TIMAR-338072 format. One record per residue (C-alpha): residue number from 1; residue in one letter; x, y, z. Coordinates in steps of 0.5 Angstrom, whole numbers. Layout:
BEGIN
(NUM; 'a'; (X; Y; Z))
...
//
This chain:
BEGIN
(1; 'm'; (0; 0; 0))
(2; 'p'; (6; 5; 1))
(3; 'r'; (8; 4; -6))
(4; 'f'; (2; 5; -9))
(5; 'r'; (1; 12; -5))
(6; 'a'; (8; 14; -7))
(7; 'l'; (6; 12; -14))
(8; 'a'; (0; 16; -14))
(9; 'l'; (3; 22; -11))
(10; 'a'; (9; 22; -16))
(11; 's'; (4; 21; -22))
(12; 'a'; (0; 27; -19))
(13; 't'; (6; 31; -18))
(14; 'l'; (8; 30; -25))
(15; 'l'; (1; 32; -28))
(16; 'i'; (1; 38; -24))
(17; 'l'; (7; 40; -26))
(18; 's'; (6; 39; -33))
(19; 'a'; (-1; 43; -33))
(20; 'c'; (3; 49; -31))
(21; 's'; (7; 49; -38))
(22; 'v'; (0; 50; -41))
(23; 'f'; (-1; 56; -36))
(24; 'y'; (7; 58; -37))
(25; 'p'; (9; 56; -44))
(26; 'n'; (15; 61; -43))
(27; 'w'; (17; 59; -36))
(28; 'g'; (25; 61; -37))
(29; 'a'; (23; 68; -41))
(30; 't'; (25; 74; -37))
(31; 'e'; (22; 79; -42))
(32; 'l'; (15; 80; -45))
(33; 'p'; (15; 77; -53))
(34; 'e'; (15; 83; -58))
(35; 'e'; (10; 84; -63))
(36; 'p'; (13; 82; -70))
(37; 't'; (14; 88; -74))
(38; 'm'; (12; 87; -82))
(39; 's'; (17; 92; -86))
(40; 'a'; (17; 92; -93))
(41; 'v'; (23; 90; -97))
(42; 'p'; (23; 94; -103))
(43; 't'; (25; 90; -109))
(44; 'e'; (26; 92; -116))
(45; 't'; (22; 89; -121))
(46; 'e'; (21; 90; -128))
(47; 't'; (15; 91; -132))
(48; 'v'; (14; 89; -139))
(49; 't'; (8; 92; -143))
(50; 'a'; (6; 91; -150))
(51; 'e'; (3; 98; -150))
(52; 'p'; (7; 103; -153))
(53; 'e'; (10; 109; -149))
(54; 'p'; (6; 115; -150))
(55; 't'; (8; 121; -154))
(56; 'd'; (9; 128; -152))
(57; 't'; (3; 130; -155))
(58; 'e'; (-1; 125; -151))
(59; 'i'; (2; 127; -145))
(60; 'e'; (0; 134; -146))
(61; 'a'; (-7; 132; -147))
(62; 's'; (-7; 128; -141))
(63; 'a'; (-4; 133; -137))
(64; 'e'; (-10; 136; -135))
(65; 'p'; (-13; 133; -128))
(66; 'e'; (-20; 131; -129))
(67; 'p'; (-25; 135; -125))
(68; 't'; (-27; 132; -118))
(69; 'e'; (-33; 133; -114))
(70; 't'; (-30; 137; -107))
(71; 'e'; (-37; 138; -105))
(72; 'e'; (-40; 134; -99))
(73; 'p'; (-47; 131; -100))
(74; 'e'; (-52; 135; -97))
(75; 'i'; (-55; 131; -90))
(76; 'e'; (-62; 131; -90))
(77; 'k'; (-65; 133; -83))
(78; 'v'; (-71; 129; -81))
(79; 'q'; (-76; 133; -77))
(80; 't'; (-77; 130; -70))
(81; 'e'; (-82; 131; -64))
(82; 'v'; (-80; 136; -59))
(83; 't'; (-84; 136; -52))
(84; 'i'; (-84; 141; -47))
(85; 'i'; (-85; 137; -40))
(86; 'm'; (-85; 144; -36))
(87; 'a'; (-85; 151; -37))
(88; 'v'; (-86; 155; -30))
(89; 'a'; (-85; 161; -27))
(90; 'e'; (-81; 160; -20))
(91; 'p'; (-81; 167; -17))
(92; 'd'; (-77; 164; -11))
(93; 'f'; (-71; 163; -15))
(94; 'g'; (-73; 169; -20))
(95; 'v'; (-73; 164; -26))
(96; 'l'; (-77; 162; -32))
(97; 't'; (-76; 154; -32))
(98; 'v'; (-77; 150; -38))
(99; 'v'; (-75; 143; -39))
(100; 'a'; (-76; 140; -46))
(101; 'q'; (-74; 133; -49))
(102; 'i'; (-74; 130; -56))
(103; 'p'; (-78; 123; -55))
(104; 'g'; (-75; 117; -58))
(105; 'l'; (-69; 120; -60))
(106; 's'; (-62; 119; -57))
(107; 'e'; (-56; 123; -60))
(108; 's'; (-51; 128; -57))
(109; 'g'; (-49; 134; -61))
(110; 'g'; (-56; 138; -61))
(111; 'm'; (-58; 144; -59))
(112; 'c'; (-64; 147; -56))
(113; 'k'; (-67; 154; -56))
(114; 'm'; (-73; 157; -52))
(115; 'r'; (-77; 162; -55))
(116; 'f'; (-81; 167; -50))
(117; 'i'; (-86; 171; -53))
(118; 'g'; (-90; 176; -49))
(119; 's'; (-93; 183; -49))
(120; 'd'; (-89; 185; -55))
(121; 'v'; (-83; 182; -52))
(122; 'e'; (-79; 176; -55))
(123; 'k'; (-73; 173; -52))
(124; 'e'; (-69; 167; -54))
(125; 'l'; (-64; 162; -50))
(126; 'e'; (-60; 157; -53))
(127; 'v'; (-57; 151; -49))
(128; 'r'; (-54; 144; -50))
(129; 'a'; (-58; 137; -51))
(130; 'e'; (-56; 131; -48))
(131; 'p'; (-57; 124; -50))
(132; 's'; (-61; 119; -45))
(133; 's'; (-63; 112; -45))
(134; 'd'; (-69; 113; -50))
(135; 'y'; (-69; 120; -51))
(136; 't'; (-65; 127; -52))
(137; 'q'; (-67; 132; -46))
(138; 'c'; (-65; 139; -47))
(139; 'f'; (-61; 142; -41))
(140; 'p'; (-66; 145; -36))
(141; 'i'; (-67; 152; -39))
(142; 'e'; (-67; 158; -33))
(143; 'f'; (-69; 165; -36))
(144; 'p'; (-69; 171; -31))
(145; 'l'; (-76; 173; -29))
(146; 's'; (-73; 180; -29))
(147; 'e'; (-72; 180; -36))
(148; 'l'; (-79; 178; -38))
(149; 'p'; (-85; 182; -38))
(150; 's'; (-91; 181; -33))
(151; 'g'; (-97; 177; -35))
(152; 'n'; (-99; 172; -40))
(153; 'g'; (-93; 169; -45))
(154; 'v'; (-92; 163; -50))
(155; 'v'; (-86; 159; -50))
(156; 't'; (-83; 154; -55))
(157; 'v'; (-77; 150; -55))
(158; 's'; (-74; 148; -62))
(159; 'y'; (-68; 143; -63))
(160; 'd'; (-63; 142; -68))
(161; 's'; (-57; 137; -69))
(162; 'e'; (-53; 135; -75))
(163; 'f'; (-59; 130; -77))
(164; 'h'; (-65; 132; -74))
(165; 'f'; (-70; 138; -72))
(166; 'g'; (-76; 140; -69))
(167; 't'; (-80; 145; -65))
(168; 's'; (-85; 144; -60))
(169; 'p'; (-92; 146; -60))
(170; 'a'; (-93; 153; -56))
(171; 't'; (-94; 153; -48))
(172; 's'; (-97; 158; -45))
(173; 'v'; (-94; 161; -38))
(174; 'v'; (-96; 167; -33))
(175; 'i'; (-90; 171; -31))
(176; 'p'; (-92; 174; -24))
//
């Protein structure tokens, strides 16, 4: 029985050490392996063609470059829905707060513009738009009440980005 244990122990040790070679294939390596670099070695080749070489007059005729299109194609913007979630005058903070979003669209790089019209006064304020999981939200718009006339007014929010545009329906607000 002691011989069997010794043989089993030796076999287990051999198996464990051979398994280490799977995890450490370069056991004695002192540095990380380097990525092979592919460098092009110039070689000289001679091409033989059956076509005759062009004459001077043919070279002059083909010296004019062909016109190329340098204009980028126009990107067609898609109209999208803009929804005003909240448009409230907050006299305690001295601001008109407007929160708007673009439902069903999540993109960055857009801008939102709030437009207030009331008592023959028109004011605008532009803010960034930020993407969310399934919508884009205008950064909260806070316009100073001191710059707005008292009474009834109307607020709209428009959105513009590289690929989309839209304007919300008008929402009425009362400025104290």
